[in-house]
C-alpha positions in Angstrom: 0.1 0.2 0.2 1.5 3.4 -1.2 2.1 5.9 1.6 0.5 9.1 1.0 1.7 12.3 2.7 -0.7 15.6 3.2 1.1 18.8 2.6 -1.0 20.3 5.5 0.1 19.3 9.0 -1.8 19.7 12.4 0.6 22.5 13.0 -0.3 24.4 10.0 -4.0 24.1 10.9 -3.7 25.5 14.3 -1.0 28.0 14.0 -2.5 31.7 13.3 -0.2 33.9 11.5 -0.3 37.5 13.0 -1.7 40.2 10.8 1.2 42.8 9.8 0.7 46.2 11.3 0.7 49.0 8.8 3.2 51.5 9.2 0.9 54.3 9.7 -0.1 52.8 13.1 3.1 52.2 14.5 5.2 54.1 17.1 7.9 55.1 18.1 9.5 55.6 14.5 11.7 57.8 12.4 10.1 59.0 9.2 10.8 61.6 6.3 8.5 63.8 4.2 10.1 65.2 1.0 9.2 68.9 0.0 8.5 70.1 -3.3 11.8 72.3 -3.5 14.0 68.9 -2.9 14.7 69.3 0.6 13.8 66.4 2.8 12.5 66.8 6.4 13.3 63.9 9.0 11.6 63.7 11.9 10.9 61.2 14.7 7.8 60.7 16.9 6.3 58.5 19.5 2.6 59.1 18.2 1.3 57.0 15.2 2.7 58.2 12.1 -0.8 59.1 10.5 -1.5 61.5 13.5 1.7 63.2 13.3 1.6 63.6 9.3 -1.9 65.1 9.9 -0.5 67.6 12.7 2.1 68.8 9.8 -0.6 69.1 7.4 -2.8 71.0 9.7 0.1 73.3 10.8 0.9 74.0 7.0 -2.6 75.2 6.4 -2.9 77.4 9.4 0.4 78.7 8.6 1.7 77.6 12.4 5.2 77.7 12.2 5.8 77.0 16.0 4.3 73.6 16.0 5.9 72.2 12.8 9.3 72.7 11.3 7.8 71.8 7.7 5.1 74.3 8.2 7.9 77.0 8.9 9.9 76.0 6.0 6.7 76.1 3.6 5.8 79.5 4.8 9.2 80.9 4.8 10.1 79.9 1.3 6.6 80.8 0.0 5.4 77.5 -1.2 2.9 76.3 1.5 0.4 74.5 -0.9 2.7 72.2 -2.6 4.7 71.0 0.6 1.7 70.3 2.4 0.2 68.1 -0.2 3.3 66.1 -0.4 3.5 65.1 3.1 0.2 63.1 2.7 
């Protein structure tokens, strides 16, 4: 009688692989945001990346230079709309 071996094992049926965590939900982390002028902002945060990027975007829209180095750069270099869109 031939021996038939299944490709599935008991372990493969019982082991659950964890879902990967999207990068926008991980923290702490180092991130970079390119500017339309070619400069690159490198930041570090302990908050969620999605939250921090939104804070930069909101600061750009308000022109709030004290809360975001990106907002300070974009307003001082007279290109606020372009850089804010690129930080998404």
